[in-house]
N, C-alpha and C positions, 0 to 999 in steps of 0.2 A: 597385528604385531607379532601377537605370538608365534601363528602358525608361520609367519614366516624370520622367525628368528629374532624380530628386531624389540630390543630393550624397551617396557615400559616404564616410560619417565614418572617420575614422582607425579610429577605437572597430570599428567595422563590417569594417574592413579586419584589425582582431588578431585579432577574433573568427574569421573566416574563416581566417584563416592557423592558428588554432591548434584547430581543429577539423575536419581534413583527412580525408576518405575515400581509399578506392583511387583511384590516380592515374586510371585510363580510367574512362571517362564516355561511357555509351550513350545515343544520342539519338534520337528519332523523327522525323523531319523531316516537316512538313505534305505529307498528299495529299489534295492535290482531289478526285479522282476518290472517293472513301471518308468526304468532310468532310461531316456536318452537325451544324447546333446541336441541342440539345435543353435538358430542363430542368437539365443536368449543365454541357454545352459553350456556354458563351453569347457566346463572342468568333465573331465575323464571322472569313472569310477571312482576311481583311487583318492585322488582329489575332491570331490565329496564327501567320501569318506571321513576323510582327514579334514576339512572344514565341519563335519558335523561334530565332530570329537575335538575339535579346539575353542568351537562354539559352547558347547556342553562346560568345557574345563572353563573358557573363562565365565560366564554365567554363574558358577558354581564359585566360581574365584573370586566375585564380588560378593558373593552373599545369596545370589537367587537360587529358589526352589526351582530344579531342573525337571520337567514332567515329560516326558517320552510322550507322544501324541500317538494312537496306535495305528498299525498301516489298517486299514480299512479302506471303506467307501467316501467322498466328501463330505457325506451328510451324515455320517455317522463318526468322522472326525469332529464334525464342526459339533454335534451333539457333544460327542466326549466332552471336550470344551466346555460346553454352555453348564454340565453338569459339575465339573470341575468349581465352576464360578459359582456354582447356586444360581443358574439361570432359565435350568430347564427340569 
């Protein structure tokens, strides 16, 4: 809603506050070198960057700690997350 300029109602804010998850959120930043569109991913690069920024801002706005996952191999990204949550 924020990304589209639609006001977030008090009702939505209350629902978000009532349905919390783990406080740490892992987010994968857009990665231009591997970005491509297909039948499922229709966003342009600029839209993908705006979506990432809007998600990061929204999570922070609602009290989540946003952690960027480094650009790396899938295995290293998974290891990064597991280390952050104490599972590795």
